[in-house]
C-alpha positions in Angstrom: 8.4 9.9 10.5 6.3 7.2 12.0 6.8 5.0 9.0 10.6 5.5 9.2 10.5 4.7 12.9 8.7 1.5 12.2 11.2 0.6 9.5 14.1 1.1 11.9 12.5 -0.9 14.8 11.4 -3.7 12.5 14.7 -5.5 13.0 14.2 -5.6 16.8 10.6 -6.8 16.5 11.6 -9.4 14.0 14.4 -10.7 16.2 12.1 -11.0 19.2 9.5 -13.0 17.2 12.1 -15.3 15.5 13.7 -15.9 18.9 10.3 -16.9 20.3 9.9 -19.4 17.5 13.4 -20.7 18.0 12.8 -21.3 21.7 9.4 -22.8 21.0 7.7 -20.3 23.3 4.3 -20.7 21.8 4.1 -24.5 22.2 5.4 -24.2 25.8 2.8 -21.7 26.7 -0.3 -23.6 25.5 -1.1 -23.6 29.2 -0.6 -20.5 31.3 2.5 -20.3 33.4 4.7 -17.7 35.0 7.8 -16.2 33.5 9.9 -17.7 36.3 8.7 -21.2 35.5 9.3 -20.8 31.8 12.8 -19.4 32.5 13.6 -22.5 34.4 12.5 -24.7 31.4 14.5 -22.6 29.0 17.5 -22.0 31.3 17.2 -18.3 30.7 17.5 -15.3 32.9 14.2 -14.9 34.8 14.1 -11.1 34.7 15.0 -10.8 31.0 12.5 -13.6 30.2 9.6 -11.8 31.9 10.4 -8.6 29.9 10.7 -10.7 26.7 7.3 -12.2 27.4 5.8 -8.8 28.0 6.9 -7.7 24.6 5.3 -10.8 23.0 2.1 -9.9 24.9 2.3 -6.4 23.5 2.6 -7.9 20.1 -0.7 -9.8 20.7 1.1 -13.1 20.4 0.7 -13.9 24.2 -2.0 -13.2 26.7 -0.9 -12.0 30.1 -3.0 -12.6 33.2 -1.4 -11.2 36.3 2.0 -12.9 36.4 1.2 -15.7 33.9 1.4 -15.9 30.2 -0.2 -18.2 27.5 -0.3 -18.2 23.7 -3.0 -16.0 22.3 -6.0 -18.1 21.0 -6.1 -16.3 17.7 -2.5 -17.1 16.9 -2.1 -20.5 18.6 -3.3 -22.6 15.5 -0.4 -21.1 13.5 2.3 -20.9 16.1 2.0 -24.1 18.2 4.0 -27.0 16.9 1.8 -29.8 15.7 -1.3 -27.7 15.3 -3.2 -28.3 12.0 -2.3 -24.9 10.6 1.2 -24.6 12.1 3.0 -22.1 9.9 6.2 -24.0 9.5 7.4 -21.7 6.8 8.1 -19.0 9.4 11.1 -21.1 10.5 12.8 -20.2 7.3 13.3 -16.7 8.8 15.6 -18.3 11.4 17.6 -20.0 8.7 18.1 -16.9 6.7 19.0 -14.7 9.8 22.7 -15.0 9.2 22.4 -13.8 5.6 20.5 -10.7 6.6 22.9 -9.9 9.4 25.7 -9.9 6.9 23.8 -7.8 4.3 26.3 -4.9 4.2 29.3 -7.3 3.7 27.5 -9.3 1.0 26.6 -6.2 -0.9 30.2 -5.2 -1.0 31.7 -8.7 -1.7 28.9 -10.4 -3.7 26.8 -13.5 -3.1 27.9 -15.9 -0.4 27.6 -19.0 -2.4 26.1 -20.8 0.6 22.9 -22.7 -0.1 20.1 -22.0 2.3 19.1 -25.7 2.4 15.5 -24.7 1.8 14.0 -28.1 1.1 10.7 -29.8 1.7 10.2 -33.4 2.6 6.9 -34.1 0.8 5.6 -36.7 3.2 2.0 -37.1 4.4 2.5 -34.5 7.1 3.8 -31.9 4.7 1.2 -32.6 2.0 -1.6 -32.4 4.7 -0.2 -29.1 5.9 -0.1 -27.7 2.3 -3.7 -28.8 1.8 -4.9 -27.1 5.0 -3.2 -23.9 3.9 -4.8 -24.0 0.5 -8.3 -24.2 1.8 -7.9 -20.9 3.8 -9.0 -19.0 0.7 -6.4 -19.6 -2.0 -8.0 -22.7 -3.3 -11.6 -21.3 -3.5 -10.5 -18.1 -5.1 -8.3 -19.8 -7.7 -11.0 -22.3 -8.7 -13.5 -19.5 -8.9 -11.4 -17.5 -11.3 -10.8 -20.5 -13.5 -14.4 -21.7 -13.3 -15.5 -18.3 -14.7 -13.3 -18.6 -17.8 -15.5 -19.2 -20.9 -13.3 -22.2 -21.8 -13.8 -24.0 -18.6 -17.4 -25.4 -19.1 -16.3 -26.7 -22.5 -13.1 -28.3 -21.2 -13.0 -32.1 -21.1 -9.3 -32.8 -20.1 -7.2 -31.0 -17.5 -3.8 -31.7 -16.0 -2.8 -30.4 -12.6 1.0 -30.3 -12.7 2.7 -30.8 -9.3 -0.7 -31.2 -7.8 0.4 -32.6 -4.5 -2.8 -33.1 -2.4 -4.8 -32.8 -5.6 -7.4 -30.4 -4.1 -7.2 -28.1 -7.1 -7.8 -30.9 -9.5 -10.5 -32.4 -7.4 -12.3 -29.0 -7.2 -12.1 -28.5 -10.9 -13.7 -31.9 -11.4 -16.5 -31.0 -9.0 -17.1 -27.7 -10.8 -17.3 -29.4 -14.3 -19.0 -32.8 -14.3 -17.8 -33.5 -17.8 -14.1 -32.9 -17.0 -11.5 -35.6 -16.6 -8.5 -34.6 -14.5 -4.9 -35.9 -14.3 -2.9 -35.0 -11.2 0.8 -35.3 -12.1 3.4 -35.4 -9.4 6.5 -37.3 -8.2 6.2 -41.0 -7.4 6.6 -40.4 -3.7 3.7 -37.9 -3.7 1.0 -39.5 -5.8 0.1 -42.2 -3.3 -0.8 -39.4 -0.9 -2.7 -37.7 -3.7 -4.7 -40.9 -4.2 -5.9 -40.7 -0.6 -7.4 -37.3 -1.2 -9.1 -38.5 -4.4 -10.6 -41.4 -2.5 -11.7 -39.2 0.3 -13.7 -36.9 -2.0 -15.1 -39.8 -4.1 -14.0 -38.5 -7.5 -11.9 -41.5 -8.6 -14.0 -42.1 -11.7 -12.8 -38.7 -13.2 -9.6 -37.9 -11.3 -6.6 -40.0 -11.6 -2.9 -39.8 -10.7 0.2 -39.9 -13.0 3.7 -40.2 -11.6 6.9 -38.8 -12.9 9.0 -35.7 -13.5 7.0 -33.2 -15.5 10.0 -31.6 -17.0 11.2 -34.8 -18.7 8.4 -37.4 -18.7 5.5 -37.6 -21.1 2.5 -35.7 -19.7 0.0 -37.1 -22.2 -1.7 -35.1 -25.0 -5.0 -33.4 -25.8 -5.5 -31.4 -22.6 -7.8 -28.4 -22.8 -6.2 -26.8 -19.7 -2.9 -27.2 -17.9 -2.7 -25.9 -14.3 0.3 -25.4 -12.1 0.4 -23.8 -8.6 3.8 -22.8 -7.2 5.4 -26.3 -7.8 7.9 -25.3 -10.4 11.1 -23.7 -9.3 13.5 -24.0 -12.2 15.9 -21.5 -13.8 15.5 -19.9 -17.2 16.6 -23.0 -19.2 14.5 -25.3 -17.0 11.5 -23.0 -17.6 11.9 -23.3 -21.3 12.0 -27.1 -21.1 9.0 -27.2 -18.8 6.9 -24.7 -20.8 7.5 -26.6 -24.0 6.5 -29.8 -22.3 3.2 -28.2 -21.3 2.7 -26.8 -24.8 3.1 -30.3 -26.4 0.5 -31.7 -23.9 -2.1 -29.0 -24.8 -4.5 -28.8 -27.6 -4.1 -25.9 -30.0 -5.6 -22.8 -28.2 -5.5 -24.8 -24.9 -5.0 -22.8 -21.7 -1.9 -22.8 -19.4 -2.8 -21.4 -16.0 -0.1 -20.7 -13.4 -0.6 -19.6 -9.9 2.8 -18.2 -9.1 4.9 -15.3 -7.8 6.1 -12.5 -10.1 7.3 -9.0 -9.6 6.1 -5.8 -11.4 8.0 -4.9 -14.6 9.5 -1.9 -13.0 10.7 -4.1 -10.0 9.2 -1.9 -7.3 6.6 -4.4 -6.0 5.3 -6.4 -4.5 7.5 -5.8 -1.5 7.6 -9.4 0.0 8.4 -10.9 -3.5 11.3 -8.4 -3.9 12.6 -9.3 -0.5 12.4 -13.0 -1.4 14.3 -12.3 -4.7 17.0 -10.3 -2.9 17.5 -13.0 -0.3 18.0 -15.6 -3.0 20.5 -13.5 -4.9 22.4 -12.7 -1.7 23.2 -16.4 -1.3 23.4 -17.1 -5.1 21.1 -20.1 -4.7 17.5 -19.4 -5.8 14.7 -21.6 -4.4 12.1 -20.2 -6.8 13.4 -17.6 -9.3 11.4 -14.4 -9.2 10.7 -13.0 -12.6 8.9 -9.9 -13.8 5.6 -10.5 -15.6 7.3 -9.5 -18.9 10.2 -11.9 -18.4 7.7 -14.7 -17.8 5.7 -13.8 -20.8 8.8 -13.8 -23.0 9.5 -17.4 -21.9 5.9 -18.3 -22.6 6.2 -16.9 -26.1 9.3 -19.0 -26.8 7.3 -22.1 -25.9 4.4 -21.1 -28.1 2.0 -19.4 -25.7 0.2 -16.0 -26.0 -0.1 -14.5 -22.5 -3.5 -13.1 -22.0 -4.3 -12.1 -18.4 -2.7 -11.5 -15.1 -5.0 -11.6 -12.1 -3.9 -10.4 -8.7 -4.7 -13.1 -6.1 -3.2 -11.2 -3.1 -6.6 -10.8 -1.3 -6.9 -14.5 -0.9 -3.2 -15.5 -0.4 -0.8 -15.0 2.4 1.7 -13.7 -0.2 1.1 -11.7 -3.3 0.5 -14.4 -5.9 -0.7 -13.8 -9.5 -2.8 -16.1 -11.7 -1.2 -16.0 -15.1 -3.4 -17.2 -18.0 -1.8 -18.0 -21.4 -3.0 -19.7 -24.5 -1.2 -22.1 -26.8 -1.0 -20.4 -30.2 -1.2 -21.9 -33.6 2.2 -20.5 -34.5 5.3 -20.3 -32.3 5.7 -16.6 -33.0 3.1 -15.5 -30.4 1.7 -12.0 -29.9 3.2 -8.9 -28.4 3.2 -8.8 -24.6 1.9 -5.2 -24.9 -1.7 -6.5 -25.2 -1.8 -8.5 -22.0 -4.6 -7.5 -19.6 -3.5 -7.1 -16.0 -6.2 -7.1 -13.3 -4.8 -5.8 -10.0 
């Protein structure tokens, strides 16, 4: 019963949190102040505002001292606008609120057809924010998994597709002193990538390449191709992209993807399924969510044998998987029944 009660009250808690984000409560309460003073700034009802702040304090998002409130130190780095680790992605919950409020109607009538305008401006601020998020554990764990592959010490060429800040490619080069790395991204991103390469002093073995990795030449002879959550195409786009990667790799070269998938029976992970449902409610998918098997079938079409699925959830804020595939000598590929899943 407690679980069911929590499910039923989740909507209320979520609305309180999203409204606090919408009103920029956490930035305004970097310094302690009373509920009355905050209500004057927000032009809200003082009595309701105090009760609203009390709930946020009970949620451990604020600290209450007598009649004053301030943002909790543990959460401030993620909730205060302009902080280094500001979790900007939380604002997407505000944008999708209308969709979820209309869930019953959409289930009856079908997708709304309204795009969610989920777009990133990949400027310096955005790339820096992504870099800070990566070093909270995801980067280290991913590099560790790939470093431990028997093929990695023997690798001499690696391409990081959609590498952005380049920290993955830079780390790979640091782990293997004989490895040359190409970080491939859009022309507006690679100058920012270069600043990271210069900062870490690896410019002799890490270089940038600009373009569209679904249409432009990637180069050839790579031992490993790596891609982390940068590709968001549909099924046909995926076929084109994966074939591009296959052409760039040596025979038996590895294609390693850090991405989101759902279980083959579509009962988990929960957050990935919620994401998938939201995209289908609008009819506009930001990043199509495929089952492991659906992804493996696309790999096979492009000439890959899928070998391993590693659960990266312990080191990521969402349940990501590391998918390891190998370019086969023939385009037929192996059965997906032999794939090893490590969860």
